[in-house]
ZADO-1210 file (C-alpha; in nm, 4 decimals, padded with zeros to 6 digits):
<atoms>
<atom x="00.0000" y="00.0000" z="00.0000" code="UNK" pos="1"/>
<atom x="00.1294" y="00.3429" z="-00.0930" code="UNK" pos="2"/>
<atom x="00.1494" y="00.6101" z="00.1729" code="UNK" pos="3"/>
<atom x="-00.0957" y="00.8125" z="-00.0305" code="UNK" pos="4"/>
<atom x="-00.3517" y="00.5304" z="00.0103" code="UNK" pos="5"/>
<atom x="-00.3338" y="00.5313" z="00.3885" code="UNK" pos="6"/>
<atom x="-00.5842" y="00.7238" z="00.5956" code="UNK" pos="7"/>
<atom x="-00.4318" y="01.0107" z="00.7947" code="UNK" pos="8"/>
<atom x="-00.3817" y="00.9467" z="01.1633" code="UNK" pos="9"/>
<atom x="-00.6419" y="01.0883" z="01.3978" code="UNK" pos="10"/>
<atom x="-00.5431" y="01.2740" z="01.7170" code="UNK" pos="11"/>
<atom x="-00.6403" y="00.9654" z="01.9213" code="UNK" pos="12"/>
<atom x="-00.4755" y="00.7038" z="01.6992" code="UNK" pos="13"/>
<atom x="-00.2997" y="00.4350" z="01.9092" code="UNK" pos="14"/>
<atom x="-00.4094" y="00.5937" z="02.2351" code="UNK" pos="15"/>
<atom x="-00.4990" y="00.3485" z="02.5106" code="UNK" pos="16"/>
<atom x="-00.8419" y="00.4210" z="02.6558" code="UNK" pos="17"/>
<atom x="-01.0054" y="00.2713" z="02.9641" code="UNK" pos="18"/>
<atom x="-01.3853" y="00.3048" z="02.9651" code="UNK" pos="19"/>
<atom x="-01.5988" y="00.1977" z="03.2616" code="UNK" pos="20"/>
<atom x="-01.9628" y="00.1129" z="03.2105" code="UNK" pos="21"/>
<atom x="-01.8685" y="00.0039" z="02.8594" code="UNK" pos="22"/>
<atom x="-02.1320" y="-00.2678" z="02.8262" code="UNK" pos="23"/>
<atom x="-02.4248" y="-00.0362" z="02.7503" code="UNK" pos="24"/>
<atom x="-02.5554" y="00.3160" z="02.7104" code="UNK" pos="25"/>
<atom x="-02.3143" y="00.6072" z="02.7146" code="UNK" pos="26"/>
<atom x="-02.0066" y="00.4038" z="02.8051" code="UNK" pos="27"/>
<atom x="-02.0625" y="00.1666" z="02.5141" code="UNK" pos="28"/>
<atom x="-02.1175" y="00.4560" z="02.2732" code="UNK" pos="29"/>
<atom x="-01.7975" y="00.6282" z="02.3880" code="UNK" pos="30"/>
<atom x="-01.5993" y="00.3053" z="02.3485" code="UNK" pos="31"/>
<atom x="-01.7305" y="00.2496" z="01.9961" code="UNK" pos="32"/>
<atom x="-01.6555" y="00.6082" z="01.8976" code="UNK" pos="33"/>
<atom x="-01.3029" y="00.5929" z="02.0404" code="UNK" pos="34"/>
<atom x="-01.2398" y="00.2747" z="01.8428" code="UNK" pos="35"/>
<atom x="-01.3371" y="00.4596" z="01.5244" code="UNK" pos="36"/>
<atom x="-01.0646" y="00.7110" z="01.6090" code="UNK" pos="37"/>
<atom x="-00.8064" y="00.4314" z="01.6256" code="UNK" pos="38"/>
<atom x="-00.7760" y="00.4021" z="02.0031" code="UNK" pos="39"/>
<atom x="-00.7041" y="00.0740" z="02.1781" code="UNK" pos="40"/>
<atom x="-00.9844" y="-00.0104" z="02.4199" code="UNK" pos="41"/>
<atom x="-01.0000" y="-00.1480" z="02.7725" code="UNK" pos="42"/>
<atom x="-01.3699" y="-00.2216" z="02.8225" code="UNK" pos="43"/>
<atom x="-01.4715" y="-00.2375" z="03.1887" code="UNK" pos="44"/>
<atom x="-01.8074" y="-00.3633" z="03.3156" code="UNK" pos="45"/>
<atom x="-01.9883" y="-00.6155" z="03.5322" code="UNK" pos="46"/>
<atom x="-02.1291" y="-00.8432" z="03.2608" code="UNK" pos="47"/>
<atom x="-01.8514" y="-01.0132" z="03.0689" code="UNK" pos="48"/>
<atom x="-02.0837" y="-01.1669" z="02.8083" code="UNK" pos="49"/>
<atom x="-02.2136" y="-00.8249" z="02.7069" code="UNK" pos="50"/>
<atom x="-01.8608" y="-00.6783" z="02.7142" code="UNK" pos="51"/>
<atom x="-01.7518" y="-00.9532" z="02.4758" code="UNK" pos="52"/>
<atom x="-02.0335" y="-00.8606" z="02.2382" code="UNK" pos="53"/>
<atom x="-01.9181" y="-00.4989" z="02.2400" code="UNK" pos="54"/>
<atom x="-01.5589" y="-00.6115" z="02.1836" code="UNK" pos="55"/>
<atom x="-01.6589" y="-00.8305" z="01.8888" code="UNK" pos="56"/>
<atom x="-01.8475" y="-00.5393" z="01.7371" code="UNK" pos="57"/>
<atom x="-01.5365" y="-00.3232" z="01.7660" code="UNK" pos="58"/>
<atom x="-01.3115" y="-00.5952" z="01.6220" code="UNK" pos="59"/>
<atom x="-01.5357" y="-00.6332" z="01.3181" code="UNK" pos="60"/>
<atom x="-01.5221" y="-00.2605" z="01.2538" code="UNK" pos="61"/>
<atom x="-01.1456" y="-00.2572" z="01.3074" code="UNK" pos="62"/>
<atom x="-01.0735" y="-00.5531" z="01.0811" code="UNK" pos="63"/>
<atom x="-01.0335" y="-00.8191" z="01.3503" code="UNK" pos="64"/>
<atom x="-00.7308" y="-00.6780" z="01.5334" code="UNK" pos="65"/>
<atom x="-00.8023" y="-00.8445" z="01.8683" code="UNK" pos="66"/>
<atom x="-00.5000" y="-00.6870" z="02.0384" code="UNK" pos="67"/>
<atom x="-00.6688" y="-00.3472" z="02.0129" code="UNK" pos="68"/>
<atom x="-00.9572" y="-00.4265" z="02.2471" code="UNK" pos="69"/>
<atom x="-00.9707" y="-00.6199" z="02.5735" code="UNK" pos="70"/>
<atom x="-01.2506" y="-00.6739" z="02.8232" code="UNK" pos="71"/>
<atom x="-01.2295" y="-00.6641" z="03.2024" code="UNK" pos="72"/>
<atom x="-01.5126" y="-00.7914" z="03.4199" code="UNK" pos="73"/>
<atom x="-01.5031" y="-00.5799" z="03.7352" code="UNK" pos="74"/>
<atom x="-01.7335" y="-00.5036" z="04.0268" code="UNK" pos="75"/>
<atom x="-01.6472" y="-00.1406" z="04.0976" code="UNK" pos="76"/>
<atom x="-01.7800" y="-00.1751" z="04.4523" code="UNK" pos="77"/>
<atom x="-01.4882" y="-00.4069" z="04.5328" code="UNK" pos="78"/>
<atom x="-01.1498" y="-00.2441" z="04.6037" code="UNK" pos="79"/>
<atom x="-00.9562" y="-00.5618" z="04.5347" code="UNK" pos="80"/>
<atom x="-01.1030" y="-00.5924" z="04.1857" code="UNK" pos="81"/>
<atom x="-01.0147" y="-00.2298" z="04.1078" code="UNK" pos="82"/>
<atom x="-00.6532" y="-00.2909" z="04.2085" code="UNK" pos="83"/>
<atom x="-00.6490" y="-00.6115" z="04.0036" code="UNK" pos="84"/>
<atom x="-00.7856" y="-00.4166" z="03.7063" code="UNK" pos="85"/>
<atom x="-00.4964" y="-00.1712" z="03.7271" code="UNK" pos="86"/>
<atom x="-00.2445" y="-00.4559" z="03.7450" code="UNK" pos="87"/>
<atom x="-00.3969" y="-00.6339" z="03.4457" code="UNK" pos="88"/>
<atom x="-00.4129" y="-00.3214" z="03.2293" code="UNK" pos="89"/>
<atom x="-00.0550" y="-00.2379" z="03.3187" code="UNK" pos="90"/>
<atom x="00.0427" y="-00.5903" z="03.2142" code="UNK" pos="91"/>
<atom x="-00.1603" y="-00.5774" z="02.8920" code="UNK" pos="92"/>
<atom x="-00.0830" y="-00.2213" z="02.7773" code="UNK" pos="93"/>
<atom x="00.1784" y="-00.0662" z="03.0085" code="UNK" pos="94"/>
<atom x="00.0225" y="00.2795" z="03.0151" code="UNK" pos="95"/>
<atom x="-00.3057" y="00.4684" z="02.9798" code="UNK" pos="96"/>
<atom x="-00.3797" y="00.7772" z="02.7696" code="UNK" pos="97"/>
<atom x="-00.7499" y="00.8160" z="02.8451" code="UNK" pos="98"/>
<atom x="-00.9622" y="00.7178" z="03.1448" code="UNK" pos="99"/>
<atom x="-01.3385" y="00.7611" z="03.1046" code="UNK" pos="100"/>
<atom x="-01.5579" y="00.7180" z="03.4117" code="UNK" pos="101"/>
<atom x="-01.8996" y="00.6306" z="03.2693" code="UNK" pos="102"/>
<atom x="-02.0262" y="00.3629" z="03.5091" code="UNK" pos="103"/>
<atom x="-02.2975" y="00.4858" z="03.7406" code="UNK" pos="104"/>
<atom x="-02.5802" y="00.3826" z="03.9712" code="UNK" pos="105"/>
<atom x="-02.9106" y="00.5651" z="04.0177" code="UNK" pos="106"/>
<atom x="-03.1890" y="00.5461" z="04.2725" code="UNK" pos="107"/>
<atom x="-03.4617" y="00.8032" z="04.3260" code="UNK" pos="108"/>
<atom x="-03.7001" y="00.8894" z="04.6063" code="UNK" pos="109"/>
<atom x="-03.7880" y="01.1515" z="04.8625" code="UNK" pos="110"/>
<atom x="-03.5444" y="01.2258" z="05.1428" code="UNK" pos="111"/>
<atom x="-03.8044" y="01.1171" z="05.3981" code="UNK" pos="112"/>
<atom x="-03.8510" y="00.7778" z="05.2350" code="UNK" pos="113"/>
<atom x="-03.5504" y="00.6530" z="05.0385" code="UNK" pos="114"/>
<atom x="-03.3312" y="00.3965" z="05.2139" code="UNK" pos="115"/>
<atom x="-02.9870" y="00.5014" z="05.3311" code="UNK" pos="116"/>
<atom x="-02.8627" y="00.1725" z="05.1855" code="UNK" pos="117"/>
<atom x="-02.9265" y="00.3114" z="04.8385" code="UNK" pos="118"/>
<atom x="-02.7194" y="00.6178" z="04.9277" code="UNK" pos="119"/>
<atom x="-02.4279" y="00.3949" z="05.0271" code="UNK" pos="120"/>
<atom x="-02.4491" y="00.1940" z="04.7032" code="UNK" pos="121"/>
<atom x="-02.4576" y="00.5069" z="04.4867" code="UNK" pos="122"/>
<atom x="-02.1657" y="00.6559" z="04.6769" code="UNK" pos="123"/>
<atom x="-01.9629" y="00.3393" z="04.6221" code="UNK" pos="124"/>
<atom x="-02.0183" y="00.3310" z="04.2465" code="UNK" pos="125"/>
<atom x="-02.0533" y="00.7002" z="04.1612" code="UNK" pos="126"/>
<atom x="-01.7820" y="00.8511" z="04.3826" code="UNK" pos="127"/>
<atom x="-01.5598" y="00.6050" z="04.5625" code="UNK" pos="128"/>
<atom x="-01.4935" y="00.3796" z="04.2623" code="UNK" pos="129"/>
<atom x="-01.3924" y="00.6637" z="04.0250" code="UNK" pos="130"/>
<atom x="-01.1742" y="00.8087" z="04.3010" code="UNK" pos="131"/>
<atom x="-00.9933" y="00.4809" z="04.3680" code="UNK" pos="132"/>
<atom x="-00.9655" y="00.3858" z="04.0012" code="UNK" pos="133"/>
<atom x="-00.8173" y="00.7257" z="03.9164" code="UNK" pos="134"/>
<atom x="-00.5777" y="00.6981" z="04.2089" code="UNK" pos="135"/>
<atom x="-00.4539" y="00.3553" z="04.0995" code="UNK" pos="136"/>
<atom x="-00.4305" y="00.4503" z="03.7308" code="UNK" pos="137"/>
<atom x="-00.2681" y="00.7897" z="03.7829" code="UNK" pos="138"/>
<atom x="00.0966" y="00.6779" z="03.7434" code="UNK" pos="139"/>
<atom x="00.0136" y="00.5250" z="03.4030" code="UNK" pos="140"/>
<atom x="-00.1856" y="00.8326" z="03.2998" code="UNK" pos="141"/>
<atom x="00.0893" y="01.0672" z="03.4155" code="UNK" pos="142"/>
<atom x="00.3485" y="00.8768" z="03.2101" code="UNK" pos="143"/>
<atom x="00.1523" y="00.9715" z="02.8962" code="UNK" pos="144"/>
<atom x="00.0298" y="01.3174" z="03.0052" code="UNK" pos="145"/>
<atom x="-00.3130" y="01.1675" z="02.9524" code="UNK" pos="146"/>
<atom x="-00.6732" y="01.2705" z="03.0036" code="UNK" pos="147"/>
<atom x="-00.9457" y="01.1852" z="03.2549" code="UNK" pos="148"/>
<atom x="-01.3155" y="01.2222" z="03.1743" code="UNK" pos="149"/>
<atom x="-01.5854" y="01.2150" z="03.4418" code="UNK" pos="150"/>
<atom x="-01.9347" y="01.1586" z="03.3028" code="UNK" pos="151"/>
<atom x="-02.1449" y="01.3659" z="03.5399" code="UNK" pos="152"/>
<atom x="-02.5055" y="01.4892" z="03.5358" code="UNK" pos="153"/>
<atom x="-02.6939" y="01.8161" z="03.5251" code="UNK" pos="154"/>
<atom x="-02.7984" y="01.7414" z="03.8846" code="UNK" pos="155"/>
<atom x="-02.4300" y="01.7489" z="03.9725" code="UNK" pos="156"/>
<atom x="-02.4678" y="02.1254" z="03.9309" code="UNK" pos="157"/>
<atom x="-02.8242" y="02.1835" z="04.0473" code="UNK" pos="158"/>
<atom x="-03.0089" y="01.9224" z="04.2516" code="UNK" pos="159"/>
<atom x="-03.3780" y="01.8566" z="04.2041" code="UNK" pos="160"/>
<atom x="-03.6534" y="01.6828" z="04.3938" code="UNK" pos="161"/>
<atom x="-03.6471" y="01.3029" z="04.4220" code="UNK" pos="162"/>
<atom x="-03.2765" y="01.2708" z="04.3394" code="UNK" pos="163"/>
<atom x="-03.1078" y="01.3922" z="04.6584" code="UNK" pos="164"/>
<atom x="-02.8818" y="01.0895" z="04.6968" code="UNK" pos="165"/>
<atom x="-02.7795" y="01.0699" z="04.3314" code="UNK" pos="166"/>
<atom x="-02.7289" y="01.4464" z="04.3102" code="UNK" pos="167"/>
<atom x="-02.5122" y="01.4391" z="04.6227" code="UNK" pos="168"/>
<atom x="-02.2849" y="01.1772" z="04.4668" code="UNK" pos="169"/>
<atom x="-02.2601" y="01.3786" z="04.1467" code="UNK" pos="170"/>
<atom x="-02.1761" y="01.6961" z="04.3397" code="UNK" pos="171"/>
<atom x="-01.9044" y="01.4936" z="04.5130" code="UNK" pos="172"/>
<atom x="-01.7774" y="01.3629" z="04.1795" code="UNK" pos="173"/>
<atom x="-01.7517" y="01.7202" z="04.0570" code="UNK" pos="174"/>
<atom x="-01.5366" y="01.8034" z="04.3599" code="UNK" pos="175"/>
<atom x="-01.3104" y="01.5052" z="04.2913" code="UNK" pos="176"/>
<atom x="-01.2621" y="01.6169" z="03.9302" code="UNK" pos="177"/>
<atom x="-01.1999" y="01.9816" z="04.0201" code="UNK" pos="178"/>
<atom x="-00.9463" y="01.8953" z="04.2896" code="UNK" pos="179"/>
<atom x="-00.7706" y="01.6407" z="04.0685" code="UNK" pos="180"/>
<atom x="-00.7421" y="01.8980" z="03.7907" code="UNK" pos="181"/>
<atom x="-00.5648" y="02.1416" z="04.0213" code="UNK" pos="182"/>
<atom x="-00.3243" y="01.8688" z="04.1301" code="UNK" pos="183"/>
<atom x="-00.2251" y="01.7312" z="03.7878" code="UNK" pos="184"/>
<atom x="-00.2547" y="02.0335" z="03.5594" code="UNK" pos="185"/>
<atom x="00.1185" y="02.1016" z="03.5822" code="UNK" pos="186"/>
<atom x="00.1843" y="01.7468" z="03.4605" code="UNK" pos="187"/>
<atom x="-00.0048" y="01.8144" z="03.1372" code="UNK" pos="188"/>
<atom x="-00.2990" y="01.5953" z="03.2374" code="UNK" pos="189"/>
<atom x="-00.6395" y="01.7216" z="03.1251" code="UNK" pos="190"/>
<atom x="-00.9429" y="01.6574" z="03.3457" code="UNK" pos="191"/>
<atom x="-01.2918" y="01.7276" z="03.2148" code="UNK" pos="192"/>
<atom x="-01.6378" y="01.6837" z="03.3629" code="UNK" pos="193"/>
<atom x="-01.9232" y="01.6205" z="03.1197" code="UNK" pos="194"/>
<atom x="-02.2590" y="01.7299" z="03.2640" code="UNK" pos="195"/>
<atom x="-02.5428" y="01.5526" z="03.0877" code="UNK" pos="196"/>
<atom x="-02.9141" y="01.6100" z="03.0700" code="UNK" pos="197"/>
<atom x="-03.1548" y="01.3282" z="02.9984" code="UNK" pos="198"/>
<atom x="-03.0044" y="01.0762" z="02.7573" code="UNK" pos="199"/>
<atom x="-03.1771" y="00.7813" z="02.5905" code="UNK" pos="200"/>
<atom x="-03.0228" y="00.4914" z="02.7836" code="UNK" pos="201"/>
<atom x="-03.1587" y="00.1836" z="02.9646" code="UNK" pos="202"/>
<atom x="-03.1108" y="00.3731" z="03.2930" code="UNK" pos="203"/>
<atom x="-03.3206" y="00.6619" z="03.1645" code="UNK" pos="204"/>
<atom x="-03.5955" y="00.4265" z="03.0509" code="UNK" pos="205"/>
<atom x="-03.6107" y="00.2889" z="03.4058" code="UNK" pos="206"/>
<atom x="-03.6286" y="00.6431" z="03.5462" code="UNK" pos="207"/>
<atom x="-03.9252" y="00.7272" z="03.3250" code="UNK" pos="208"/>
<atom x="-04.1012" y="00.4102" z="03.4360" code="UNK" pos="209"/>
<atom x="-04.0388" y="00.5007" z="03.8006" code="UNK" pos="210"/>
<atom x="-04.1800" y="00.8489" z="03.7351" code="UNK" pos="211"/>
<atom x="-04.4881" y="00.7065" z="03.5644" code="UNK" pos="212"/>
<atom x="-04.4126" y="00.8979" z="03.2453" code="UNK" pos="213"/>
<atom x="-04.4198" y="00.7910" z="02.8813" code="UNK" pos="214"/>
<atom x="-04.0653" y="00.7230" z="02.7637" code="UNK" pos="215"/>
<atom x="-03.9953" y="00.9054" z="02.4373" code="UNK" pos="216"/>
<atom x="-03.6273" y="00.8458" z="02.3645" code="UNK" pos="217"/>
<atom x="-03.6393" y="01.0401" z="02.0391" code="UNK" pos="218"/>
<atom x="-03.6880" y="01.3588" z="02.2425" code="UNK" pos="219"/>
<atom x="-03.3746" y="01.2969" z="02.4487" code="UNK" pos="220"/>
<atom x="-03.0070" y="01.3143" z="02.3720" code="UNK" pos="221"/>
<atom x="-02.8672" y="00.9981" z="02.2197" code="UNK" pos="222"/>
<atom x="-02.5614" y="00.8126" z="02.3537" code="UNK" pos="223"/>
<atom x="-02.3967" y="00.8709" z="02.0161" code="UNK" pos="224"/>
<atom x="-02.4409" y="01.2467" z="02.0630" code="UNK" pos="225"/>
<atom x="-02.2588" y="01.2269" z="02.3951" code="UNK" pos="226"/>
<atom x="-01.9820" y="01.0104" z="02.2534" code="UNK" pos="227"/>
<atom x="-01.9254" y="01.2597" z="01.9720" code="UNK" pos="228"/>
<atom x="-01.8914" y="01.5439" z="02.2212" code="UNK" pos="229"/>
<atom x="-01.6529" y="01.3454" z="02.4422" code="UNK" pos="230"/>
<atom x="-01.4287" y="01.2442" z="02.1530" code="UNK" pos="231"/>
<atom x="-01.4211" y="01.6002" z="02.0199" code="UNK" pos="232"/>
<atom x="-01.3053" y="01.7247" z="02.3602" code="UNK" pos="233"/>
<atom x="-01.0412" y="01.4513" z="02.3878" code="UNK" pos="234"/>
<atom x="-00.9105" y="01.5272" z="02.0387" code="UNK" pos="235"/>
<atom x="-00.8494" y="01.8960" z="02.1053" code="UNK" pos="236"/>
<atom x="-00.4880" y="02.0181" z="02.0818" code="UNK" pos="237"/>
<atom x="-00.3008" y="01.9830" z="02.4100" code="UNK" pos="238"/>
<atom x="-00.2655" y="02.3608" z="02.4208" code="UNK" pos="239"/>
<atom x="-00.6373" y="02.3756" z="02.5065" code="UNK" pos="240"/>
<atom x="-00.8080" y="02.2849" z="02.8315" code="UNK" pos="241"/>
<atom x="-01.1803" y="02.2210" z="02.8635" code="UNK" pos="242"/>
<atom x="-01.2793" y="02.1840" z="03.2272" code="UNK" pos="243"/>
<atom x="-01.6594" y="02.1548" z="03.2212" code="UNK" pos="244"/>
<atom x="-01.8845" y="02.0617" z="02.9317" code="UNK" pos="245"/>
<atom x="-02.2638" y="02.0903" z="02.9675" code="UNK" pos="246"/>
<atom x="-02.4984" y="01.9121" z="02.7277" code="UNK" pos="247"/>
<atom x="-02.8755" y="01.8779" z="02.7429" code="UNK" pos="248"/>
<atom x="-03.1587" y="01.7908" z="02.5037" code="UNK" pos="249"/>
<atom x="-03.2852" y="02.0622" z="02.2748" code="UNK" pos="250"/>
<atom x="-03.6383" y="01.9561" z="02.3719" code="UNK" pos="251"/>
<atom x="-03.6694" y="02.0679" z="02.7336" code="UNK" pos="252"/>
<atom x="-03.8340" y="01.8661" z="03.0100" code="UNK" pos="253"/>
<atom x="-03.7648" y="01.8090" z="03.3786" code="UNK" pos="254"/>
<atom x="-03.4015" y="01.7597" z="03.2946" code="UNK" pos="255"/>
<atom x="-03.1879" y="01.5093" z="03.4849" code="UNK" pos="256"/>
</atoms>
């Protein structure tokens, strides 16, 4: 093949990306979009069968290069599994250019009613796990002057009724991202929080059912829309820093 026949490299070509929550919804969409940009993928999730399906989809699009995508079945509520994940990725790839925190847990209810157990579970997945995973991955990210993306929510900026626990975890996640940014900026590491409104995902469908509302996904943002925004931010020249990126549906509703 002549050099003139080769496609030009993209800004994310050969970057190593770790994506949590990669088995469905936004995480899956981000992983697929990163693969289109030529990134190698570390797909992290709880259901290995579904992760394998995502991986096979990526391999087909990438021409069957199995070394470019690997799956990691991890329960993010378990510290030991997070540490094992870091060890395995270091063994498989040696370094990390991009870490995307997309996994999340959501419960809703009034403060007077909702169980404190649900608060603990959301804190574990939405705050503690991203904190610990970032902490363990940071040496590999620093070695590549990489990037960290926190998928947050519009309620991480302004809380609303019925989502006090979830909103509290997302406010906390914002604090983690902001503090991390101040600590690693001098190392050339970019940290961005993506604040999302309602997006057409399985989680959102469950929220609509809980609210007793008709689910109309066509009126919401699509996971592909979010993935496009995330990749565009990641592909910016390293002379640019985006700290907070807010996206919501054009059709307005009680936005979450």
